[in-house]
N, C-alpha and C positions, 0 to 999 in steps of 0.2 A: 337627499339633496345635499350638495357640497356646501361647505361653509361660505364659499365665495358667492354661490348662487343664492343662498339664504340671505346674505347681507344685501345683495343687490335687490332682492325682492322686498326686503324691509325698507330699504331706502326709497324705492319707487312709490311706496305708500305715504311717504312723508311729503308735505307740501314744500315747494320751493319758497324761499324767503319772501320774494315779492308777492307771491300768492297768499302767504301767511299774513303779511301786513294788510293786504286788501280784505281778506276774510275777517280780520279783526276790526275792519271799518276805519283803519288809519288813513288810507289813501287808495288811489287806483294802482293797478299793477305797474303802469308806466311811470307814475310818480314814485312808486316804491323802488323801481330800478334806478331811477335818478338819485334817490337818497342813498341807496346802497353804493352807487358809483362815487358819491361824494363822501363816503366813509362816515356817514351819520348813523349807521346801524351796527350794533355789536351782537355777537352770540357768545354767551358764557365769557364775556370780558374781552373777546377778540374781535377786531374789525372784520365784518362779514364781507364776503365776496359774492358777486352776482351769480345766481344759479344754484347756490348752496341750498341744501334741504335742511329743514329743522324738525325736531320732535317737539310738538306743542306741549307735551306732557313732561318733558325733561329739560329742554333747553331754555335758557334765560335770554330773551331777546329784548334789547333796549334801543330806543331811538333818541339820539341826543341825550343819552344818560337816563332816560325815563323808560321804565319797563313796560313792555306791551303784553298785556294779559291775553291769554288764548281764550276768547269767548266769542260767541256769536249772538248778536241781537236779532230780534225779529226783522226780517227783510222789509225794507221800506224804499219805495221809489216814488219820487215826486216830479211833476211837470210844473216848472215855474215860468211865468211870463215876466222876465227881468226888465225893469225900467233902466234907462240911462242913469249913469252915476253910481251904479252898484258894482263892486268888484267880485268876480267869481273866485273866491278863496275862503278858506276856513279862518285864516288869520293873515293880516297884512297891516303892519304898523303905519304904512303910508296911505292906507285907504280910508276915506271918509265913511263909507258905508259898505258893508258886506252883504252878499246875496242872502246869507243865512239869517240876517236880521228881519227878513220878510216872513220868516216862519213863526207859527204859533209856538207857545212854550212846550206843548205836548210833542212837537216834532223836533225841537231844538235839543232834546235829550238824546237823540240818535246821533251817532257818529257818521254823518253824511259827508259826501264829497261830490264835486262837480264831475260828471261824466261828459266832458267837452265844455269848453268855456266860450263866453262872449266877452269882448273887450269892454272897457268902461263906457265908451260912447255908443255901444250897440245895445239893442234891446231884443226881446223875444224869447224864444223857447230854450230853456236850459233844463237838463235832467240832473236831479240830485238823487243819490242812492247810497246805500251802505252795502250793496251787492258788488263785490269786487269783480266777479266774472262778468256781470252785466256791463260794468264800466269799461272793462278791458275790451269787450266785443264792440262797444259803441265807439271807442276811440282808436282802435287799431286799424290802420289803413287796409289790411288784408280782408277785413269784413265788408268793405265796400258800402258802408252805410251812407246813403245820399241825404244831403241836407239842403233845404230850400230857403232862400233869402229874398226879401223884398229890398231893393236898393234904389235910392234916388241920388243921381249925380247932378252936378251943378250946370251941366250943359249937355246937349244931345250927343249921343254916342256916334262917333265917326266910323265909317265903314272899315277903314284901314285898321283902326284900333280893335274893332269887333273881331276880326279874323286873327289878329295877333294875340288877343287875350285868350282865344280858344286854342291857338297853337302853343302858347306858352312863352314866357320871357325869363331872363335871368335877372333877379333882383336881390340885392343883399347877399350874394353868394349862393342863392337857392334858385332852383327852377320852379316857377309857379305858373299855374294855368287854371282857367275856369272851365268846368266841364260843359256847361250849357248857359247860354244867355238868351232870355226870352223877354217878351213884352206883351202886355194885355192888348195893345193895339195890333199885335201880330208880328210886326217887323221891329226888332230892337234897334236897328240902325236908324238913327235920327230921333230916338226916344231917350228921355232922361229918367224915366221910371221903368226899372228893369226887374226881372226875376232871375236870380242866379242859382245854379245847381252845382254842388260840390260833392264828390265822392271821396274826399280826403279833407284834410284840414290843417294847414300850417298856420302859424301864428299871424293873425291880422292879414290873412291872404287876400281877401277881397279888397281891403283898403290899399294894400301894397300894390296889387295888380292895377287898379285904376289910377293910383297915385303915380305910377310909373309913366303914365301918359298925361299927367298933370290934371286929372279930374279930381274934384273934391266931392267927397260923399256927404250928402246932406242927411241921409237917413239910411240906417242898416238895421233890418229886423229879420230874425230867423223865425220862419213860420211853420216849418215842418222838419222832422227827422224821420227818415224812412217813410213808412206809410202812415205815420201818426202826425196829425197837424195840431197846431196851437189851439185851434177851435175858438170857443167863446170865453176862454179863461182871461179875465180882465188884467190889464197891465198892473203889475205889482202884487198879483195874487197867484195862487198855486192850487194844485189838487193832487191827490194820491192816484197812482196808476194801478189799474187792475192787470192781471197777468195777460189777458187777451190784448190789452193795449200795448203792453211791453213787447209782445210778439210782433206787433205792427212796426216796431222800430227797425226790424231787420229784414233784408231782402229774402224772398222765398226761394 
């Protein structure tokens, strides 16, 4: 084997930096890419670039000056029924309460992060994990993971707005759309209690979509991700997920 081929082979076995951060339980891959882009990560004293590969046994990786040790905890994935008023973040100086405060002490020792968030005023199903690959699959649009929400708006949905929400609108410089709009009554037009399906997830997308047409959201609750539902997990409580339940999160 030539020296060039040998070097390329060795490099291919090394993880990319964003995957390394996720494997260490620091953050999701997408968040890692954001931190690398913001020059928060260094390798051997040099500012790291996106996509660079690292040798966990030799390279010194630091995040904001603090070294990231190459270790793997036991994999843990939790389903949390988040109440309103809790922020989906590991740390936020402006937040009154963080979702991780809902965890028992035995689970707080894990370096978990949110694999998909809910805003402060929303409640329902949130997945916490230290599995970087799982978080990446749950949050990356290419995976097509569908999420189901119960939404109550302040007035009946008009027919014109129903079709425009499905077609998509330009809001805040972004194209946003709802994949499906349903109602228990059968016809969502004229109903204020709706079920929304999204196969993607931009920040506050449902609130922004309805707000574009001057609807106020009275209640927003995520009840399912993929084929896994919130079930009977009480508000403010959580449970560990088994592998067979994790499999249900993804389309077959």
